[in-house]
N, C-alpha and C positions, 0 to 999 in steps of 0.2 A: 368721848369712855361711855358713852351706854352700847351704842352701834359695838363699840368693841368686845363690850362683854356677850354682846347679844352672839355677834360673829364668833367667839370663843363656845359660845353651850351650844349653838347648831352645829358647830367642827367638832365636838364631844364626842366619843365614844359611842356613850351613852345615852344623847340623844337617838345619830343615829341609830341605835341600839332600836327604842322603843318607836324610830319613827317605820323601822323595819317589821315590829311585829303586829303595829298599830296599821297596817297597808294589808301582811297578813289577815289579820282578822277581820277590818272591814271587808273583805273581798269573799272569806269564807261565808263573811255574817248576810251578803247577797245573796252570793249562790244559797245557803242556807234559807233565807226566807222565800225565795221564787220558784222554793222545790217543795214545798207546802202546797199546793195547789195540786200537786200530785199530776196531774197533767202538762205543766208548766217546767217538767226534772230536765227532760233534753232540753226546750229553752237557757233551761237555766245552765248546764251542764256548758253546752257551748259559750256563754256566756261567761261561765268563768274560764275557760282556755281560753279565749279572744284576752280578759280581761288580763292574766298573767302572763300572757305572750306579749301581750301589748308594755306588759310593767315589766319584765327583767329581760325581752329582746331587744323594744323599742326604747325602752326608760323613758316612759309616759306616768305623769302622774296625775292622770284624770282617770281615776281609777272607778268613780261613779260614773263616770258619763260615757268611759271604757263602756262596761257591766251596760249598762242600760242602754248604749249604739245598739249591743249585740244582740242584746233580749229582744227589741223587737226586731231590728230587722231580721230573728232568725225564729220568731215568736213561731210560726204558722206553719213550718218546714220540723222546726221542734218536738213541737204538737204533734204531729203524725207519726214521726220519725217513732217519737218511743212510746207512741198510744199503736203501733205495728209491731213493734217489742213487746210490747207490754202483753197484747191478745195474742201473738207469737209464742210468746211463755208460758202464759196460762193454756192454752192449747196441749202445747208439747210436754209442759208438768203434766197435765192430768192423765196424755199419753202415757205419762213414764206411770205416773202412779197404777194406773190402772193393769201396764203390763204388770210392774212388779207384786201388786195386793189384790188385782182383780177389780171385782160390781158384785158384791153379793154374793150369791153359787157361782157367778161366771169366772172360769179363770183361763187364763190364756197359757199357750206354751211357752215352757222353758227361753226356745231360742227365742224370745221375740223383749225381751226386755233388754236386750243386745239391739237388734234392732227398734227397739222406745228412743234409745241415744241420741240416731241415729240423725233427727231433728233439729238436736241442738246445733248440730254442727255451722249451718247460716250466723247463729248467736256468736258462737266462741267467733268465729272466722269475719265477722264487721263491724261489729261492734268496739273492737281495740282505736279503730281508727274513725269511726264513721263523727262523732261531736266534732272531732279537730278538726275534720275535712270540711261540715259545716262552718267551725268558726273562722277557718283561713279562705276558703274559696265558693266560689258559686257558682254547684255543677246540678243544682237542681235534687228532688229527691232521689229520682230512679238514676242518676251519674253518682250521685253522692253512696249511696250503699254499694254500687259495683266497684269503685273504686278504693271504697275502704275492704271491700275483700279482695284486687288487686295487689292493694298494698301490703295486707297478712301474708297473701301468698309470696310476695316477692321477697316480704323481711320474715319471713319464718325463722329460727324461733324466737326472731326479738320479739315478735308481738304477745311473744307468753311472757317474757317479763309484764308489760303492760296488764295485764290481765293479773301477773304475782302482784303486782303495785297495787290494781283498783283492789284484790282482794283483801291483803293486808291493812289497806289504809280504813275500809269499811270495819271490818274486822276489829282495828285498835280505836276506833269512832264507837261502837256498839261498845266493848269491852270501856270504856273509857270515856264519855258523852261530850267530856271540857274539852277533849283535843278535834272534835270536831269544827272548833272556831280556827285551827291550825292547820289538821291535815289537810283538807281539800285542795290548801294553793300550794303545800308543800308535797301529792301524791303528784297534782298537774303538772307541775316544774319536773320533777323526777317526769314523766309520763312523754315530758315536750323534748325531752332529753331521748330519743330516742325517734318522734312522729316529724318534728321537724329536719331529725338527719334524713328520716325518711323522704319528705314531700320534694329536700334540695335535690336528691337523687334522680327522684322520678320526674320534675322539670327538669332533669342537665339531660336525662333520657330523652322525653320527650320532645325536646330542643335540636339534642342531635338526628336523632327521626325525623324533624320536621327541614331541617339543613342537607339532607341525605335522604331522598324521596326512597332511594333503590335501598335503603337499608335494612335486615329483617324485622318484619310484621311482631314477629313471636317477645322483641325484642321489648316491646312498647310498656310503659311504667305502668301511668294512668296517662285518661283523657279525660281531653279538655277541661288541664286543669289549666 
């Protein structure tokens, strides 16, 4: 009788809903916790992507184990990539500020305002895929950045949708901080609907190229995936 009652509870929609919410909050909480040191944000984003992928694509129930596994495996590369982006962004930001507002009595020509925005392109055209690639494949830092750029190029303008999701997610979290316990997982899941299709397509193209060495190399989608 007790077993039957337990089965009734675990099969109820309320129990399943609570479990889903609990899983989402747990993953988001782990992500936020390991973002706190700042330098580990890249590794934490990578672990978030990996855990959401394992949970909703592979039906894994080992949330904490999956997160820590990815965090440990990608900690070094995640820190390096994040610091590269952080330093590069600071330099690009200062360049833009200098172009628009000058420095003391120093003023640059008006046309340089447009030129100063060009250094943002490497960020725009690599960031949408870089941590997803790090979570799913082992290509090294150079290979990951190169492949991220390639994927953005061959998935234009879909990668812009990833940026839209990220910006909206950040805006919601800033406007309503408690949503940070839900939004990271939701945004990552939406982004995976784009990135995983891009990965599958890239792998298929790479496999076809390897099967047919005479195929035009211009059709190469991704290296060493």
